SEDOKE-12703 format. One record per residue (C-alpha): residue number from 1; x, y, z; residue in three letters. Coordinates in pm, whole numbers. Example, Ala and Ser with C-alpha at 12.3 -4.5 7.8 and 13.67 -1.06 7.14 Angstrom:
! SEDOKE-12703
+------+--------+--------+--------+------+
! resi !     px !     py !     pz ! resn !
+------+--------+--------+--------+------+
!    1 !   1230 !   -450 !    780 !  Ala !
!    2 !   1367 !   -106 !    714 !  Ser !
+------+--------+--------+--------+------+
END
This chain:
! SEDOKE-12703
+------+--------+--------+--------+------+
! resi !     px !     py !     pz ! resn !
+------+--------+--------+--------+------+
!    1 !    907 !   -745 !   -776 !  Met !
!    2 !    943 !   -368 !   -735 !  Leu !
!    3 !   1288 !   -211 !   -756 !  Leu !
!    4 !   1173 !    149 !   -720 !  Ser !
!    5 !    872 !    381 !   -734 !  Phe !
!    6 !    909 !    741 !   -853 !  Arg !
!    7 !    656 !   1022 !   -832 !  Val !
!    8 !    646 !   1396 !   -897 !  Ala !
!    9 !    374 !   1658 !   -849 !  Asn !
!   10 !    134 !   1445 !   -647 !  His !
!   11 !    -17 !   1631 !   -351 !  Ala !
!   12 !    270 !   1738 !   -122 !  Ser !
!   13 !    527 !   1545 !   -330 !  Leu !
!   14 !    603 !   1839 !   -557 !  Arg !
!   15 !    959 !   1761 !   -667 !  Glu !
!   16 !   1055 !   1414 !   -802 !  Pro !
!   17 !   1082 !   1163 !   -517 !  Gln !
!   18 !   1200 !    801 !   -530 !  Glu !
!   19 !   1133 !    508 !   -298 !  Leu !
!   20 !   1416 !    264 !   -372 !  Asn !
!   21 !   1386 !   -108 !   -293 !  Phe !
!   22 !   1734 !   -210 !   -410 !  Val !
!   23 !   1930 !   -334 !   -105 !  Pro !
!   24 !   2218 !   -124 !     19 !  Thr !
!   25 !   2356 !   -436 !    183 !  Tyr !
!   26 !   2339 !   -732 !    -55 !  Gly !
!   27 !   2424 !   -997 !    198 !  Asp !
!   28 !   2114 !  -1212 !    139 !  Asp !
!   29 !   2127 !  -1214 !   -241 !  Gly !
!   30 !   1776 !  -1074 !   -294 !  Arg !
!   31 !   1743 !   -810 !   -570 !  Pro !
!   32 !   1496 !   -602 !   -366 !  Ala !
!   33 !   1416 !   -561 !      2 !  Val !
!   34 !   1090 !   -733 !    101 !  Pro !
!   35 !    985 !   -469 !    355 !  Val !
!   36 !    994 !    -89 !    352 !  Val !
!   37 !    876 !    126 !    644 !  Ala !
!   38 !    804 !    497 !    608 !  Ile !
!   39 !    820 !    717 !    919 !  Phe !
!   40 !    733 !   1083 !    963 !  Gly !
!   41 !    539 !   1339 !   1161 !  Ala !
!   42 !    166 !   1395 !   1121 !  Asn !
!   43 !     86 !   1569 !    790 !  Ala !
!   44 !    444 !   1514 !    669 !  Ser !
!   45 !    340 !   1329 !    352 !  Gly !
!   46 !    368 !    962 !    456 !  Lys !
!   47 !     16 !    880 !    345 !  Ser !
!   48 !     77 !   1074 !     24 !  Thr !
!   49 !    344 !    823 !    -81 !  Val !
!   50 !     92 !    538 !    -45 !  Val !
!   51 !   -177 !    747 !   -215 !  Asp !
!   52 !     57 !    820 !   -508 !  Ala !
!   53 !    114 !    449 !   -562 !  Phe !
!   54 !   -258 !    387 !   -528 !  Arg !
!   55 !   -323 !    638 !   -809 !  Phe !
!   56 !    -54 !    479 !  -1025 !  Phe !
!   57 !   -192 !    125 !   -981 !  Ala !
!   58 !   -554 !    240 !  -1024 !  Thr !
!   59 !   -473 !    427 !  -1345 !  Ala !
!   60 !   -304 !    118 !  -1489 !  Val !
!   61 !   -587 !   -108 !  -1377 !  Arg !
!   62 !   -889 !    105 !  -1465 !  Gln !
!   63 !   -811 !    386 !  -1712 !  Ser !
!   64 !   -916 !    192 !  -2023 !  Gln !
!   65 !  -1192 !    -21 !  -1873 !  Ala !
!   66 !  -1358 !    216 !  -1625 !  Arg !
!   67 !  -1261 !    579 !  -1687 !  Trp !
!   68 !  -1530 !    746 !  -1897 !  Leu !
!   69 !  -1433 !    893 !  -2235 !  Pro !
!   70 !  -1367 !   1264 !  -2201 !  Gly !
!   71 !  -1374 !   1251 !  -1820 !  Ala !
!   72 !  -1107 !   1446 !  -1630 !  Pro !
!   73 !   -810 !   1259 !  -1485 !  Val !
!   74 !   -859 !   1247 !  -1108 !  Gln !
!   75 !   -501 !   1334 !  -1016 !  Arg !
!   76 !   -388 !   1542 !   -716 !  Arg !
!   77 !   -123 !   1797 !   -818 !  Pro !
!   78 !     68 !   2015 !   -573 !  Phe !
!   79 !   -152 !   2318 !   -496 !  Leu !
!   80 !     70 !   2544 !   -286 !  Leu !
!   81 !    224 !   2736 !   -574 !  Asp !
!   82 !     96 !   2890 !   -896 !  His !
!   83 !    273 !   2658 !  -1140 !  Glu !
!   84 !    245 !   2295 !  -1025 !  Ser !
!   85 !   -131 !   2266 !  -1063 !  Arg !
!   86 !    -89 !   2332 !  -1436 !  His !
!   87 !    208 !   2095 !  -1481 !  Glu !
!   88 !    185 !   1716 !  -1538 !  Pro !
!   89 !    203 !   1464 !  -1254 !  Ser !
!   90 !    444 !   1176 !  -1318 !  Ser !
!   91 !    465 !    818 !  -1191 !  Tyr !
!   92 !    705 !    535 !  -1274 !  Ala !
!   93 !    818 !    196 !  -1148 !  Val !
!   94 !   1125 !    -19 !  -1201 !  Asp !
!   95 !   1041 !   -387 !  -1157 !  Phe !
!   96 !   1153 !   -739 !  -1234 !  Leu !
!   97 !    942 !   -967 !  -1449 !  Leu !
!   98 !   1073 !  -1308 !  -1547 !  Gly !
!   99 !   1419 !  -1206 !  -1434 !  Gly !
!  100 !   1423 !   -902 !  -1667 !  Val !
!  101 !   1421 !   -543 !  -1544 !  Arg !
!  102 !   1150 !   -317 !  -1686 !  Tyr !
!  103 !   1075 !     53 !  -1646 !  Val !
!  104 !    717 !    172 !  -1695 !  Tyr !
!  105 !    574 !    516 !  -1632 !  Gly !
!  106 !    343 !    793 !  -1743 !  Phe !
!  107 !    264 !   1159 !  -1685 !  Ser !
!  108 !    -88 !   1303 !  -1682 !  Val !
!  109 !   -258 !   1640 !  -1680 !  Thr !
!  110 !   -614 !   1711 !  -1570 !  Asp !
!  111 !   -741 !   1611 !  -1913 !  Arg !
!  112 !   -507 !   1357 !  -2073 !  Glu !
!  113 !   -206 !   1130 !  -2069 !  Val !
!  114 !     83 !   1354 !  -2171 !  Ala !
!  115 !    351 !   1083 !  -2191 !  Glu !
!  116 !    381 !    708 !  -2139 !  Glu !
!  117 !    679 !    476 !  -2177 !  Trp !
!  118 !    785 !    114 !  -2134 !  Leu !
!  119 !   1146 !     -6 !  -2152 !  Tyr !
!  120 !   1309 !   -345 !  -2096 !  Ala !
!  121 !   1668 !   -421 !  -1997 !  Tyr !
!  122 !   1717 !   -787 !  -2097 !  Pro !
!  123 !   2097 !   -767 !  -2092 !  Lys !
!  124 !   2150 !   -446 !  -1902 !  Gly !
!  125 !   2092 !   -226 !  -2206 !  Arg !
!  126 !   1771 !    -35 !  -2268 !  Arg !
!  127 !   1524 !   -172 !  -2523 !  Arg !
!  128 !   1225 !     45 !  -2612 !  Val !
!  129 !    890 !   -133 !  -2619 !  Leu !
!  130 !    688 !    183 !  -2672 !  Phe !
!  131 !    690 !    558 !  -2613 !  Glu !
!  132 !    386 !    781 !  -2624 !  Arg !
!  133 !    351 !   1156 !  -2673 !  Asp !
!  134 !    -15 !   1239 !  -2618 !  Arg !
!  135 !   -191 !   1027 !  -2886 !  Met !
!  136 !    121 !    959 !  -3093 !  Thr !
!  137 !    281 !    617 !  -3043 !  Met !
!  138 !    638 !    509 !  -3123 !  Thr !
!  139 !    722 !    138 !  -3106 !  Tyr !
!  140 !   1048 !    -46 !  -3061 !  Gly !
!  141 !   1136 !   -381 !  -3212 !  Ala !
!  142 !   1120 !   -535 !  -2864 !  Thr !
!  143 !    739 !   -504 !  -2860 !  Leu !
!  144 !    604 !   -802 !  -3050 !  Thr !
!  145 !    250 !   -895 !  -3152 !  Gly !
!  146 !    -49 !   -689 !  -3263 !  Glu !
!  147 !    -11 !   -320 !  -3170 !  Arg !
!  148 !   -281 !   -146 !  -3370 !  Val !
!  149 !   -581 !   -287 !  -3179 !  Ala !
!  150 !   -464 !   -133 !  -2852 !  Ala !
!  151 !   -382 !    198 !  -3023 !  Glu !
!  152 !   -732 !    216 !  -3169 !  Arg !
!  153 !   -888 !    152 !  -2828 !  Met !
!  154 !   -667 !    404 !  -2647 !  Met !
!  155 !   -822 !    739 !  -2551 !  Arg !
!  156 !   -658 !   1069 !  -2449 !  Pro !
!  157 !   -742 !    987 !  -2085 !  Asn !
!  158 !   -650 !    617 !  -2090 !  Ser !
!  159 !   -314 !    440 !  -2080 !  Leu !
!  160 !   -182 !    243 !  -2376 !  Tyr !
!  161 !    -69 !    -31 !  -2137 !  Leu !
!  162 !   -426 !    -65 !  -2010 !  Ser !
!  163 !   -559 !    -73 !  -2366 !  Ala !
!  164 !   -301 !   -339 !  -2451 !  Gly !
!  165 !   -425 !   -558 !  -2166 !  Ala !
!  166 !   -787 !   -501 !  -2276 !  Gln !
!  167 !   -699 !   -608 !  -2631 !  Ser !
!  168 !   -542 !   -932 !  -2499 !  Ser !
!  169 !   -188 !   -842 !  -2605 !  His !
!  170 !     24 !  -1111 !  -2438 !  Gly !
!  171 !    340 !   -911 !  -2376 !  Gln !
!  172 !    159 !   -597 !  -2256 !  Leu !
!  173 !    -85 !   -806 !  -2053 !  Gly !
!  174 !    200 !   -962 !  -1857 !  Ala !
!  175 !    344 !   -619 !  -1778 !  Val !
!  176 !     -2 !   -486 !  -1691 !  Trp !
!  177 !    -55 !   -771 !  -1443 !  Ser !
!  178 !    285 !   -711 !  -1285 !  Ala !
!  179 !    232 !   -339 !  -1221 !  Val !
!  180 !   -140 !   -339 !  -1138 !  Ser !
!  181 !   -165 !   -641 !   -907 !  Gly !
!  182 !    -58 !   -466 !   -587 !  Ser !
!  183 !   -294 !   -431 !   -291 !  Leu !
!  184 !   -321 !    -80 !   -146 !  Val !
!  185 !   -491 !    -35 !    190 !  Ile !
!  186 !   -583 !    305 !    331 !  Gly !
!  187 !   -657 !    380 !    694 !  Asp !
!  188 !   -646 !     29 !    839 !  Ser !
!  189 !   -882 !    104 !   1128 !  Ser !
!  190 !  -1168 !    223 !    906 !  Arg !
!  191 !  -1108 !    -56 !    659 !  Gln !
!  192 !  -1108 !   -311 !    939 !  Ala !
!  193 !  -1448 !   -204 !   1068 !  Val !
!  194 !  -1611 !   -161 !    727 !  Ala !
!  195 !  -1472 !   -452 !    531 !  Glu !
!  196 !  -1393 !   -738 !    769 !  Ile !
!  197 !  -1660 !   -963 !    622 !  Gly !
!  198 !  -1545 !   -904 !    266 !  Ala !
!  199 !  -1194 !  -1003 !    365 !  Val !
!  200 !  -1325 !  -1317 !    526 !  Gly !
!  201 !  -1551 !  -1405 !    237 !  Ala !
!  202 !  -1313 !  -1334 !    -50 !  Leu !
!  203 !   -977 !  -1430 !    100 !  Met !
!  204 !  -1027 !  -1633 !    415 !  Tyr !
!  205 !  -1234 !  -1909 !    257 !  Glu !
!  206 !  -1008 !  -1927 !    -49 !  Thr !
!  207 !   -705 !  -1979 !    172 !  Leu !
!  208 !   -887 !  -2236 !    384 !  Glu !
!  209 !   -977 !  -2435 !     73 !  Lys !
!  210 !   -614 !  -2419 !    -30 !  Gly !
!  211 !   -508 !  -2589 !    291 !  Gly !
!  212 !   -422 !  -2282 !    502 !  Leu !
!  213 !   -631 !  -2297 !    818 !  Ser !
!  214 !   -626 !  -1933 !    924 !  Leu !
!  215 !   -923 !  -1915 !   1158 !  Gly !
!  216 !   -780 !  -2109 !   1447 !  Gly !
!  217 !   -410 !  -2062 !   1379 !  Asn !
!  218 !   -383 !  -1693 !   1298 !  Val !
!  219 !   -644 !  -1554 !   1534 !  Leu !
!  220 !   -568 !  -1783 !   1826 !  Ala !
!  221 !   -196 !  -1713 !   1788 !  Ala !
!  222 !   -270 !  -1343 !   1834 !  Ala !
!  223 !   -439 !  -1429 !   2166 !  Asp !
!  224 !   -761 !  -1256 !   2065 !  Leu !
!  225 !   -991 !  -1520 !   2212 !  Gly !
!  226 !  -1114 !  -1624 !   1867 !  Val !
!  227 !  -1064 !  -1986 !   1764 !  His !
!  228 !  -1238 !  -1994 !   1429 !  Gly !
!  229 !  -1456 !  -1819 !   1173 !  Ile !
!  230 !  -1752 !  -1949 !    979 !  Arg !
!  231 !  -2018 !  -1823 !    744 !  Arg !
!  232 !  -2352 !  -1776 !    917 !  Gly !
!  233 !  -2633 !  -1989 !    778 !  Ala !
!  234 !  -2898 !  -1717 !    821 !  Glu !
!  235 !  -2722 !  -1469 !    592 !  Arg !
!  236 !  -2569 !  -1718 !    351 !  Asn !
!  237 !  -2860 !  -1705 !    105 !  Thr !
!  238 !  -2859 !  -1325 !     91 !  Glu !
!  239 !  -2483 !  -1316 !     53 !  Phe !
!  240 !  -2486 !  -1579 !   -223 !  Ala !
!  241 !  -2747 !  -1381 !   -415 !  Ala !
!  242 !  -2540 !  -1063 !   -405 !  Ile !
!  243 !  -2226 !  -1259 !   -490 !  Glu !
!  244 !  -2401 !  -1400 !   -798 !  Ala !
!  245 !  -2484 !  -1046 !   -915 !  Arg !
!  246 !  -2122 !   -934 !   -910 !  Arg !
!  247 !  -2017 !   -831 !  -1260 !  Ser !
!  248 !  -1651 !   -919 !  -1286 !  Gly !
!  249 !  -1508 !   -674 !  -1034 !  Glu !
!  250 !  -1140 !   -763 !  -1065 !  Pro !
!  251 !   -993 !   -597 !   -760 !  Thr !
!  252 !  -1041 !   -570 !   -388 !  Trp !
!  253 !  -1084 !   -192 !   -402 !  Glu !
!  254 !  -1370 !   -216 !   -655 !  Glu !
!  255 !  -1595 !   -448 !   -455 !  Ile !
!  256 !  -1942 !   -296 !   -423 !  Ser !
!  257 !  -2065 !   -168 !    -86 !  Glu !
!  258 !  -2369 !   -397 !    -77 !  Asp !
!  259 !  -2142 !   -695 !   -133 !  Phe !
!  260 !  -1914 !   -587 !    153 !  Lys !
!  261 !  -2207 !   -533 !    386 !  Asp !
!  262 !  -2366 !   -869 !    311 !  Ala !
!  263 !  -2031 !  -1045 !    339 !  Ala !
!  264 !  -1966 !   -879 !    672 !  Ser !
!  265 !  -2298 !   -985 !    818 !  Gln !
!  266 !  -2249 !  -1342 !    697 !  Ser !
!  267 !  -1937 !  -1397 !    909 !  Met !
!  268 !  -1946 !  -1544 !   1260 !  Glu !
!  269 !  -1661 !  -1578 !   1510 !  Phe !
!  270 !  -1613 !  -1884 !   1729 !  Ile !
!  271 !  -1501 !  -1828 !   2090 !  His !
!  272 !  -1418 !  -2106 !   2336 !  Arg !
!  273 !  -1442 !  -2049 !   2709 !  Ile !
!  274 !  -1354 !  -2366 !   2895 !  Gly !
!  275 !  -1557 !  -2647 !   2742 !  Asp !
!  276 !  -1822 !  -2411 !   2605 !  Asp !
!  277 !  -1833 !  -2265 !   2252 !  Glu !
!  278 !  -1990 !  -1926 !   2179 !  Phe !
!  279 !  -2075 !  -1783 !   1836 !  Ile !
!  280 !  -2051 !  -1404 !   1804 !  Leu !
!  281 !  -2145 !  -1182 !   1509 !  Pro !
!  282 !  -1889 !   -956 !   1347 !  Val !
!  283 !  -2036 !   -648 !   1518 !  Asp !
!  284 !  -1941 !   -793 !   1856 !  Ala !
!  285 !  -1571 !   -819 !   1770 !  Glu !
!  286 !  -1312 !   -557 !   1856 !  Ser !
!  287 !  -1138 !   -331 !   1604 !  Ala !
!  288 !   -813 !   -508 !   1696 !  Gly !
!  289 !   -954 !   -850 !   1600 !  Thr !
!  290 !  -1086 !   -718 !   1271 !  Lys !
!  291 !   -767 !   -533 !   1186 !  Thr !
!  292 !   -548 !   -833 !   1264 !  Trp !
!  293 !   -761 !  -1066 !   1052 !  Leu !
!  294 !   -754 !   -814 !    766 !  Asn !
!  295 !   -381 !   -762 !    781 !  Met !
!  296 !   -289 !  -1128 !    829 !  Ala !
!  297 !   -521 !  -1256 !    557 !  Thr !
!  298 !   -414 !   -990 !    308 !  Met !
!  299 !    -47 !  -1044 !    389 !  Ala !
!  300 !    -69 !  -1419 !    331 !  Ile !
!  301 !   -263 !  -1364 !      6 !  Thr !
!  302 !      4 !  -1117 !   -111 !  Thr !
!  303 !    282 !  -1362 !    -26 !  Ile !
!  304 !    112 !  -1645 !   -215 !  Leu !
!  305 !     67 !  -1418 !   -519 !  Asp !
!  306 !    419 !  -1272 !   -500 !  Gly !
!  307 !    288 !   -915 !   -534 !  Thr !
!  308 !    317 !   -605 !   -315 !  Ser !
!  309 !    100 !   -477 !    -31 !  Met !
!  310 !     93 !   -108 !     59 !  Trp !
!  311 !    -60 !    -15 !    395 !  Val !
!  312 !   -115 !    330 !    540 !  Asp !
!  313 !    -81 !    335 !    921 !  Glu !
!  314 !    -27 !    -36 !    964 !  Ile !
!  315 !      0 !     -5 !   1342 !  Asp !
!  316 !   -356 !    125 !   1397 !  Val !
!  317 !   -532 !   -108 !   1646 !  Ser !
!  318 !   -238 !   -353 !   1639 !  Leu !
!  319 !     12 !   -428 !   1913 !  His !
!  320 !    374 !   -372 !   1799 !  Pro !
!  321 !    446 !   -745 !   1835 !  Leu !
!  322 !    166 !   -828 !   1591 !  Leu !
!  323 !    296 !   -572 !   1344 !  Thr !
!  324 !    644 !   -720 !   1379 !  Ala !
!  325 !    499 !  -1068 !   1319 !  Lys !
!  326 !    355 !   -952 !    987 !  Leu !
!  327 !    694 !   -816 !    888 !  Leu !
!  328 !    866 !  -1147 !    959 !  Thr !
!  329 !    636 !  -1323 !    711 !  Leu !
!  330 !    779 !  -1106 !    432 !  Phe !
!  331 !   1135 !  -1099 !    567 !  Gln !
!  332 !   1178 !  -1478 !    571 !  Asn !
!  333 !   1278 !  -1605 !    220 !  Pro !
!  334 !   1156 !  -1956 !    303 !  Glu !
!  335 !    807 !  -1822 !    379 !  Leu !
!  336 !    818 !  -1566 !     97 !  Asn !
!  337 !    991 !  -1742 !   -195 !  Pro !
!  338 !    815 !  -1536 !   -464 !  Arg !
!  339 !    952 !  -1206 !   -337 !  Gly !
!  340 !    630 !  -1041 !   -218 !  Ala !
!  341 !    682 !   -696 !    -68 !  Gln !
!  342 !    526 !   -497 !    215 !  Leu !
!  343 !    537 !   -116 !    214 !  Val !
!  344 !    379 !     66 !    507 !  Phe !
!  345 !    364 !    395 !    693 !  Thr !
!  346 !    375 !    408 !   1070 !  Thr !
!  347 !    434 !    621 !   1379 !  His !
!  348 !    547 !    318 !   1581 !  Asp !
!  349 !    911 !    397 !   1658 !  Ala !
!  350 !    947 !     65 !   1845 !  Ser !
!  351 !    975 !   -101 !   1502 !  Leu !
!  352 !   1310 !     74 !   1465 !  Leu !
!  353 !   1445 !   -121 !   1761 !  Gly !
!  354 !   1467 !   -486 !   1854 !  Thr !
!  355 !   1189 !   -722 !   1955 !  Met !
!  356 !   1251 !  -1058 !   2116 !  Leu !
!  357 !   1621 !  -1004 !   2055 !  Gly !
!  358 !   1601 !   -942 !   1679 !  Asp !
!  359 !   1626 !   -621 !   1479 !  Gln !
!  360 !   1285 !   -568 !   1320 !  Val !
!  361 !   1398 !   -354 !   1026 !  Leu !
!  362 !   1729 !   -330 !    843 !  Arg !
!  363 !   1881 !     12 !    780 !  Arg !
!  364 !   1799 !     -4 !    408 !  Asp !
!  365 !   1432 !    -75 !    486 !  Gln !
!  366 !   1369 !    251 !    673 !  Val !
!  367 !   1259 !    572 !    501 !  Trp !
!  368 !   1150 !    910 !    632 !  Phe !
!  369 !    921 !   1184 !    501 !  Val !
!  370 !    959 !   1545 !    608 !  Glu !
!  371 !    763 !   1851 !    499 !  Lys !
!  372 !    929 !   2186 !    439 !  Asp !
!  373 !    749 !   2452 !    645 !  Ala !
!  374 !    837 !   2722 !    394 !  Gly !
!  375 !    702 !   2553 !     81 !  Thr !
!  376 !    466 !   2281 !    207 !  Gly !
!  377 !    647 !   2024 !     -9 !  Ala !
!  378 !    749 !   1680 !    122 !  Ser !
!  379 !   1085 !   1510 !     83 !  Thr !
!  380 !   1141 !   1133 !     98 !  Leu !
!  381 !   1481 !   1006 !    213 !  Tyr !
!  382 !   1633 !    682 !    352 !  Pro !
!  383 !   1796 !    609 !    686 !  Leu !
!  384 !   2109 !    503 !    497 !  Thr !
!  385 !   2170 !    870 !    408 !  Asp !
!  386 !   2289 !    909 !    767 !  Phe !
!  387 !   2529 !    612 !    750 !  Lys !
!  388 !   2434 !    487 !   1097 !  Pro !
!  389 !   2678 !    255 !   1268 !  Arg !
!  390 !   2594 !   -111 !   1313 !  Lys !
!  391 !   2425 !   -162 !   1647 !  Gly !
!  392 !   2311 !    200 !   1669 !  Glu !
!  393 !   1981 !    254 !   1850 !  Asn !
!  394 !   1769 !    378 !   1560 !  Phe !
!  395 !   1457 !    421 !   1774 !  Glu !
!  396 !   1625 !    646 !   2031 !  Arg !
!  397 !   1803 !    858 !   1769 !  Arg !
!  398 !   1486 !    898 !   1562 !  Tyr !
!  399 !   1280 !   1015 !   1859 !  Leu !
!  400 !   1562 !   1251 !   1953 !  Ala !
!  401 !   1535 !   1412 !   1610 !  Gly !
!  402 !   1869 !   1292 !   1469 !  Ser !
!  403 !   1707 !   1180 !   1142 !  Tyr !
!  404 !   1443 !   1453 !   1117 !  Gly !
!  405 !   1084 !   1358 !   1023 !  Ala !
!  406 !    952 !   1420 !   1378 !  Val !
!  407 !    695 !   1679 !   1488 !  Pro !
!  408 !    823 !   2014 !   1614 !  Leu !
!  409 !    656 !   2026 !   1952 !  Leu !
!  410 !    596 !   2372 !   2105 !  Pro !
!  411 !    778 !   2372 !   2436 !  Glu !
!  412 !    515 !   2543 !   2650 !  Thr !
!  413 !    246 !   2661 !   2409 !  Ala !
!  414 !    -27 !   2425 !   2531 !  Phe !
!  415 !     64 !   2479 !   2894 !  Glu !
!  416 !     69 !   2858 !   2856 !  Asp !
!  417 !   -268 !   2856 !   2675 !  Met !
!  418 !   -438 !   2658 !   2953 !  Leu !
!  419 !   -277 !   2865 !   3231 !  Lys !
!  420 !   -396 !   3184 !   3062 !  Lys !
!  421 !   -747 !   3042 !   3021 !  Tyr !
!  422 !   -782 !   2940 !   3386 !  Trp !
!  423 !   -609 !   3255 !   3509 !  Gly !
!  424 !   -853 !   3478 !   3321 !  Ala !
!  425 !  -1135 !   3309 !   3510 !  Arg !
!  426 !   -964 !   3335 !   3846 !  Gly !
!  427 !   -961 !   2961 !   3888 !  Glu !
!  428 !   -667 !   2796 !   4059 !  Val !
!  429 !   -606 !   2429 !   4005 !  Val !
!  430 !   -477 !   2261 !   4319 !  Ser !
!  431 !   -177 !   2029 !   4304 !  Ala !
+------+--------+--------+--------+------+
END
């Protein structure tokens, strides 16, 4: 369970920024909020927050196993000044594992890991597991087990935590799993169109076998006209052959393109019109159907695993009520007993209000990103900074600019441009 995520010098996030999950209002007893929404204008840096966490999780997951020796670190430093591009980029998380708070982080340059650290707080006091300065390791008594094997495997451009997991170190492996198991989804509309079959093949069937009948329940509940999903017999052989060739790809984001394509073509959607049943291929389904199946299936998988799900532009191709329905799955402690978390960016200001009589988001679940026009750097800040009153209309005040993080619309620039264009041509547009 994440308690915070900190980042510095990643794209527009030049100065250190923190996304804090610790509740401001501890009335439900949970140590971290299950949902965080990030609002902001276009190009404000919302997607950069998700991208920063994606880089963090990918580095932990892949740096030892998949990054080539001597290869540059594919980071994205701030580029709008002359210093930041030469300074390290830093990432860190606070999280709970087995009821104990841990802090793990690292800083990287274009060529190497500059620093890396892991601390535990078993009784509220810091215990060092390890600290790293380039290739020099310092260990604390809290880190048990074999340490040398991971240190020998570690490279200048790989993380010691990743090497520890690769060397089957039990303590480091548990931490590695906790910080690398999150699901990060980019533009949900593109992902929906490109990867619907892979979602269905890798997640849908697994959940069905586990007793969760998603095809009829989830899709029919969204009133999409779909009452079930099945694997098509014609493409099953081809799909099975490609599936058999998969070489241990451990994560959703690393699935090969041929596997996704074959999986997509193997899926068929069942529609019922009156007493008749019609089978449609995936290409015949709308972007909304694909996006909803992706989001719902991934959300349920995340909840069952007790991990976190980060989504950029969650509202693309989804009605606000469907987005709100996803949020309620994470918000309800009975449905989400393992403390899974959903972090998403959105432009949908209706999520700041009420739907069906309930407030969708609490005040401590709302964050904003705003970019400074003078420097090009983004700042991340919570709604609670404004100390809004209970019952305040967050949606109306946000759109009115009371919290910032809204586009600065030119009052008449577009109108004046078009009037000048038509006027220069002597054309008059009738009312």
